[in-house]
BATOR-807511 format. One record per residue (C-alpha): residue number from 1; x, y, z; chain. Coordinates in pm, whole numbers. Example, Ala and Ser with C-alpha at 12.3 -4.5 7.8 and 13.67 -1.06 7.14 Angstrom:
residues 2
<site num="1" east="1230" north="-450" up="780" chaine="A"/>
<site num="2" east="1367" north="-106" up="714" chaine="A"/>
end
This chain:
residues 120
<site num="1" east="-6332" north="5141" up="4635" chaine="A"/>
<site num="2" east="-6078" north="5151" up="4916" chaine="A"/>
<site num="3" east="-6174" north="4797" up="5030" chaine="A"/>
<site num="4" east="-6109" north="4672" up="4678" chaine="A"/>
<site num="5" east="-5763" north="4838" up="4677" chaine="A"/>
<site num="6" east="-5682" north="4685" up="5017" chaine="A"/>
<site num="7" east="-5792" north="4338" up="4898" chaine="A"/>
<site num="8" east="-5590" north="4375" up="4574" chaine="A"/>
<site num="9" east="-5282" north="4484" up="4767" chaine="A"/>
<site num="10" east="-5320" north="4188" up="5005" chaine="A"/>
<site num="11" east="-5349" north="3948" up="4711" chaine="A"/>
<site num="12" east="-5049" north="4109" up="4544" chaine="A"/>
<site num="13" east="-4839" north="4069" up="4863" chaine="A"/>
<site num="14" east="-4949" north="3706" up="4895" chaine="A"/>
<site num="15" east="-4845" north="3635" up="4534" chaine="A"/>
<site num="16" east="-4509" north="3807" up="4592" chaine="A"/>
<site num="17" east="-4452" north="3603" up="4909" chaine="A"/>
<site num="18" east="-4541" north="3280" up="4725" chaine="A"/>
<site num="19" east="-4308" north="3373" up="4439" chaine="A"/>
<site num="20" east="-4025" north="3458" up="4680" chaine="A"/>
<site num="21" east="-4069" north="3128" up="4868" chaine="A"/>
<site num="22" east="-4067" north="2938" up="4539" chaine="A"/>
<site num="23" east="-3750" north="3116" up="4429" chaine="A"/>
<site num="24" east="-3580" north="3041" up="4763" chaine="A"/>
<site num="25" east="-3671" north="2673" up="4742" chaine="A"/>
<site num="26" east="-3553" north="2658" up="4381" chaine="A"/>
<site num="27" east="-3223" north="2829" up="4470" chaine="A"/>
<site num="28" east="-3169" north="2586" up="4759" chaine="A"/>
<site num="29" east="-3241" north="2287" up="4534" chaine="A"/>
<site num="30" east="-3002" north="2412" up="4267" chaine="A"/>
<site num="31" east="-2732" north="2472" up="4530" chaine="A"/>
<site num="32" east="-2771" north="2120" up="4667" chaine="A"/>
<site num="33" east="-2769" north="1976" up="4317" chaine="A"/>
<site num="34" east="-2447" north="2163" up="4239" chaine="A"/>
<site num="35" east="-2279" north="2049" up="4563" chaine="A"/>
<site num="36" east="-2374" north="1684" up="4518" chaine="A"/>
<site num="37" east="-2281" north="1677" up="4150" chaine="A"/>
<site num="38" east="-1942" north="1834" up="4225" chaine="A"/>
<site num="39" east="-1876" north="1584" up="4505" chaine="A"/>
<site num="40" east="-1972" north="1289" up="4287" chaine="A"/>
<site num="41" east="-1757" north="1422" up="4003" chaine="A"/>
<site num="42" east="-1454" north="1454" up="4232" chaine="A"/>
<site num="43" east="-1521" north="1113" up="4383" chaine="A"/>
<site num="44" east="-1546" north="947" up="4044" chaine="A"/>
<site num="45" east="-1230" north="1124" up="3927" chaine="A"/>
<site num="46" east="-1030" north="999" up="4225" chaine="A"/>
<site num="47" east="-1178" north="648" up="4192" chaine="A"/>
<site num="48" east="-1090" north="645" up="3825" chaine="A"/>
<site num="49" east="-727" north="734" up="3879" chaine="A"/>
<site num="50" east="-681" north="531" up="4195" chaine="A"/>
<site num="51" east="-474" north="774" up="4397" chaine="A"/>
<site num="52" east="-406" north="1134" up="4318" chaine="A"/>
<site num="53" east="-46" north="1200" up="4224" chaine="A"/>
<site num="54" east="110" north="1527" up="4330" chaine="A"/>
<site num="55" east="398" north="1702" up="4160" chaine="A"/>
<site num="56" east="707" north="1757" up="4374" chaine="A"/>
<site num="57" east="1051" north="1899" up="4314" chaine="A"/>
<site num="58" east="1384" north="1786" up="4449" chaine="A"/>
<site num="59" east="1740" north="1902" up="4404" chaine="A"/>
<site num="60" east="1999" north="1654" up="4281" chaine="A"/>
<site num="61" east="2374" north="1681" up="4232" chaine="A"/>
<site num="62" east="2496" north="1566" up="3892" chaine="A"/>
<site num="63" east="2727" north="1266" up="3910" chaine="A"/>
<site num="64" east="2997" north="1177" up="3658" chaine="A"/>
<site num="65" east="2790" north="957" up="3427" chaine="A"/>
<site num="66" east="2459" north="1146" up="3456" chaine="A"/>
<site num="67" east="2278" north="1274" up="3148" chaine="A"/>
<site num="68" east="1942" north="1441" up="3116" chaine="A"/>
<site num="69" east="1814" north="1115" up="2965" chaine="A"/>
<site num="70" east="1933" north="908" up="3263" chaine="A"/>
<site num="71" east="1771" north="1160" up="3500" chaine="A"/>
<site num="72" east="1450" north="1138" up="3295" chaine="A"/>
<site num="73" east="1464" north="760" up="3322" chaine="A"/>
<site num="74" east="1487" north="786" up="3701" chaine="A"/>
<site num="75" east="1238" north="1064" up="3778" chaine="A"/>
<site num="76" east="997" north="1086" up="3483" chaine="A"/>
<site num="77" east="641" north="958" up="3526" chaine="A"/>
<site num="78" east="507" north="828" up="3194" chaine="A"/>
<site num="79" east="149" north="912" up="3295" chaine="A"/>
<site num="80" east="230" north="1284" up="3318" chaine="A"/>
<site num="81" east="478" north="1332" up="3035" chaine="A"/>
<site num="82" east="429" north="1240" up="2672" chaine="A"/>
<site num="83" east="796" north="1154" up="2616" chaine="A"/>
<site num="84" east="1147" north="1184" up="2758" chaine="A"/>
<site num="85" east="1196" north="1488" up="2537" chaine="A"/>
<site num="86" east="899" north="1663" up="2701" chaine="A"/>
<site num="87" east="1043" north="1590" up="3046" chaine="A"/>
<site num="88" east="1389" north="1709" up="2943" chaine="A"/>
<site num="89" east="1237" north="2025" up="2796" chaine="A"/>
<site num="90" east="1077" north="2096" up="3135" chaine="A"/>
<site num="91" east="1407" north="2021" up="3311" chaine="A"/>
<site num="92" east="1584" north="2274" up="3087" chaine="A"/>
<site num="93" east="1310" north="2532" up="3142" chaine="A"/>
<site num="94" east="1300" north="2516" up="3522" chaine="A"/>
<site num="95" east="1680" north="2505" up="3551" chaine="A"/>
<site num="96" east="1738" north="2779" up="3291" chaine="A"/>
<site num="97" east="1953" north="2551" up="3075" chaine="A"/>
<site num="98" east="2009" north="2680" up="2724" chaine="A"/>
<site num="99" east="2111" north="2338" up="2595" chaine="A"/>
<site num="100" east="2126" north="1982" up="2725" chaine="A"/>
<site num="101" east="2483" north="2008" up="2854" chaine="A"/>
<site num="102" east="2523" north="1931" up="3223" chaine="A"/>
<site num="103" east="2847" north="1898" up="3419" chaine="A"/>
<site num="104" east="2951" north="1688" up="3716" chaine="A"/>
<site num="105" east="2886" north="1874" up="4040" chaine="A"/>
<site num="106" east="2599" north="2088" up="3904" chaine="A"/>
<site num="107" east="2273" north="2093" up="4095" chaine="A"/>
<site num="108" east="1944" north="2054" up="3913" chaine="A"/>
<site num="109" east="1588" north="2095" up="4031" chaine="A"/>
<site num="110" east="1403" north="1784" up="3920" chaine="A"/>
<site num="111" east="1023" north="1742" up="3908" chaine="A"/>
<site num="112" east="862" north="1410" up="3992" chaine="A"/>
<site num="113" east="514" north="1281" up="4071" chaine="A"/>
<site num="114" east="425" north="1077" up="4375" chaine="A"/>
<site num="115" east="108" north="963" up="4552" chaine="A"/>
<site num="116" east="266" north="998" up="4896" chaine="A"/>
<site num="117" east="409" north="1313" up="5059" chaine="A"/>
<site num="118" east="753" north="1421" up="4934" chaine="A"/>
<site num="119" east="985" north="1131" up="5005" chaine="A"/>
<site num="120" east="1271" north="1145" up="4758" chaine="A"/>
end
């Protein structure tokens, strides 16, 4: 009777060890699959868009003939904004402007996108 219990316990431990090894191998395979799929996704995303554009901010001083529309024409990236109005809305939000009135000599923080480090 005791030999049977010992043999059953040994078989049970062997099955548990086999199951644990299988689970470890499966976890390692899933981890590798996740890593490689994430890398290929990021690689295809950067290949699709060419270069990654980063959003930067610069401060400009308003000149005599400047308007929010002329600033939008200079700094707005059509790939990242649906329209000039969307860009101007963001300009007003980040500069706490209640309307679109700007005056000569004011300073505005202006967002722009670029593929190179901040250069403007």
